[in-house]
N, C-alpha and C positions, 0 to 999 in steps of 0.2 A: 839393719836391724832384722832381725826376722820376728814374724810376727806370732810364728807358732813352729817348732820345730820338736824334731823327736831324737834321742839318742841310747842307740842300742836298746829299741823296745822290744819284747816278747810280749806277746800276747795270749791267753790260754781259755779254754773252754773247757772246763772239769779237766782231765788229763791232756786234751789235744790241742797242740800248738799251733794256733792259727796266722802268727805272725812271731818270725823270728830273725833277731837284729834291724829293726828298722831303723834308718836313718834317713832325715829328711827336713829342709828348712824350706818353709811356706813366707816368700817375702811379701811386703806390704802392694796390692793391686792383681796379686795372683788368683786367680780361679783356681781348683782342683775337684777332680769328679771321683767316686770310688764305685767302681761298676764290679759284679762278680753274681754267680747263679745265687739263688735260693740256700739260705743256711749256711755260707762259709764263712759267716761272723763280721761282716759289715758294720752291722749296729754295735757289735761288742767294741769292733775297733773305734768306731766314731765314740762311744763311752769313754774309751779311755782318752780318746783325743780332748775330748770337753771334761776331764775331771770326775768323772761321775762313777768311773770304775778304776781302780788300780791297775798297770800292766805288772803282768808276772815281774817282769824286769825291766831295766833301762830306767827311762826318763821322758818324762813331754814336758817343754817348756813354751811357757807366755811370754811373749816380750822379754827374753831370758831370765825367768824365774821359775823355780821348779813349779808345776802344776799343779801338785799335791800338797804343796808347804804352803798356796795362798789361803787366807781364810776364806769362808764360802761365801761371806758377801760380796767381797773384791771379786772371786770368781763369777758370780750370778752376775755382775755389771758386764763382763766380756762376752757373756754366754749369750745374754740375750740381744 
């Protein structure tokens, strides 16, 4: 079972789309990195993956549950 997954996720900063149709599954025990130049939207993407911002389209799932539908208190237990 995936710990974190994205389905057809788009992320925007204003009118600029920085992520288009992202699909991935993060499995237990995996380590991922996010690299890129300053100002390209790495922090904005991470905020969407953490449930702090909503993606422009698609969804993020935490343990097969849609992240933005989880109560904030339950979400905080997974982020920390």
